[in-house]
C-alpha positions, 0 to 999 in steps of 0.5 A: 568494886563494880559489884558493890556499886550495883548492890548500893544502887539496888539499896537506893532504888529499893524503897522507890520500887517497893512503893511503886509495886504497892500501886501497880500490884493489881495490874501485874497480878492477872491470876488473882483479881481483887475482891468484889465490893460487898453488896450485902452485909451480915452481922452476927445478930442478923444471922442469929435472927434469920436462923431462929426464923428459918433454920429447919432443925430449930423449927422442927423443935418449935413444933413440939410446943403445940402438942405440949400445950394441948396435952395440958389442956387435955389433962384439965379437960379430962376433969370435966364430963365428956359430951357426945351427940349422935343421930342415925337413919335406918331402912328395913325392907318388906317381907315376913316376920317369923315369930316362931311356932309357925306364926308368920306375919307379913311386914311392910318396909319402914324407915327409922331415925333417932338421936341420943345425947349423952354425958359421961364423967369418970374420976380416978387417980390418973385423971387427978394427977394428969394435969401436973404430969402434963405440965412437967412434960410441957416444961421439959419441952420448953427447956428442949426448945431453949436448948435447941436455941442455945445450940443454934446460937453456938452453931451460928456463932461458931460458923460465923467465926469460921467464916471470919477466920476464912476471910482473914486467911484470904487477907494473909494469902493476898499479903503473901501474893504481894510479898512474892510480887515484890520478891519477883520484882527484886529478883528481876532487878538483881538479874538485870544488874548481874547480881542474880541468875535466871534461876533466881528469877524462875524460883521467884516466879514459881513462888509467886505462882504457888501463892496465887494458887494458895489465894484462890484456895483461900477464897474458895474456902471463904465462899464455902464457909459463907455458904455453910453459914447461910445453910445453917441459917436456913436461907438462900444466898441473896446475891453472889456469895463473894459479895456478902461481907460479915461486919462483926469484929471480935476483940481479944480480951483476957478471960475473966470467967471463974470456974466455980461461978460457971459450974453453978450457972450451968447447974441452974441454966443449962437447958438440957439439964433443966429438961431432964429435971422436968422429965424427972418430975414427970416420972415421979408423978407417973409413979403416983398415977400408977399407985392411984390404980389401987383406989376406987373409980367413980363413973357417972353417965346421963343421956337423952334419946328419941326415935322415929319409925315410919312405914313406907306403905300407909296401906299396910297400916290401914289394912292391919287396923281394918283387920283388927277393927273388924275382929273387934266388931265381930266380938262386939256383935257376938256380945250384942246377941247375948245382950239382946237375948236377955233384953239388954240394950246393944251397942254400935259395934262398927262405930266403936271399932272405927268402921263405916256403917257397913263394916267394910272400911275404916272411917275417914277420920281414923284413916287420916289419924293413921296416916298422920301418926305414921308421918314422923320421919325423920325429925318427929321424934318420940322422946325417951325418958331421961336416964342417969347412972352413978357407979363406983368400982374397985378392981380386986384382982387384975392379974397383977397388971396394976403391980406391973405398971407400978413397977415399970413407973418406978423403974422409969423414975429411977432411970430419969434420976440417973439420966439427970445425974449423968447429964449433970456430970457431963455438963460440969465436965464439959464446962470445966474442959471448955474453961481449960480450953479457953485458957489455953487458947488465950495463951496460944495467942501470945505465943503466936504473936511472938512467932509472927514477929520472929518470922517477920524479923526473919523475912526482913533479914533474909530480904536484906541479905538477898539485896546485899548479895549475901543471901539466896532466893531460897532463904527469902522464899523460906522466910516468906513461907514462914511468915505466911505460916506464922500469920495464918497460925496467928489468925487461927489462934485468934478465932480459936479463942473466940470459938472457945468462948462460944463452946463455953457458952454452949456448955453453960447453956447461956451467953456469957458476953 
């Protein structure tokens, strides 16, 4: 009779004890402090925006856009003439010039300068097909960037869901700690009224300690998931990681995606497949370019140029001119002797040669003219005549080089065709597999809901049996572990479903919700 009285007292006091435990659990649980209040919140859209702006992997792909644009511009610019301008400066030291036959003549040091402006233009089959080929490559690069964006979205979304999943597992672990606190309180109460042994109390303490450790590990996993999310976003934690909270929620709705429409959408929208098709087009244009090598090539060239040459020693020119003038005057004097002998008038040989009356030096105007003519360095150019050429060439035999390049281009075109076909098969297979995985994940949620409810009923029955003295503490502990496992499996099923949707979106290549 006394035993049943104590059991009845426990049943009456149990609701009050349970209510009091909800308000005092934090004070009793000294090993697991409550979660700190969030200082920074992060939505999925904010995470995606930050990732697009800061993700190192994605930014590396974005860097490919610049060269692709310049490739198109370069292809169009190749249709225009190329213009080049040049200038040169030179110096030659003094010495002797040997003209052969034992004739040696001393030379003075001189400096030179020059310029040239040239236009060159070439037109062939490769030049004509280059713009279309570069456009195809640019389109493929754009699709690669789009594919990198799709992969980034899938990566960030999956990690965001993983972090939410870890947060939900922390809540499950905290709930298990609360249950074990209640169980420990009950065990102590039954022990005090003689309905349980000290072994039951120690068993409850061990179970609570194990749940405390599980909670600590769950919190650690949550913090690591947040750090991994921030790393994928390409940013540093703005505050302590345990004070960052994710705000988005993902309701579970029945999947309504149709497999045929998903496959058709993937054929049209998958960036990886579109990129390979663009490269396939570029490979076809490369074949046309290789064929064009059998056609003539048109080349045109035009140019302007000028030069200067200035002796560093004016005296050398003056002495050389004086020597030439004296030789001219000597010849003139010999002619005057002949003319005088026959009674003909004579000429002023020294004046005509530019010499002074004595014939020992040049006249001042001549000397000044020599010095003025020599003062041309560096910009007083002597302009050369304009020149232009137009040439048409057709190689006859090039050692089968053109045939080799054509064969290589055709092989690359066939490889591109097969690669695009293989990629299409892979995309369709991935979409189909992800669609099946989504259906399985949704059905698994229903199974886990039933398992969770069954585990909760099992726990309630075990607790009632223990309060009435018909059950053992081991039954309650096993039931609590079963509930924790079922609730954890339910959380995993929920987020596996959302991850399956993210994986399906990645396979299709575009968002679906």
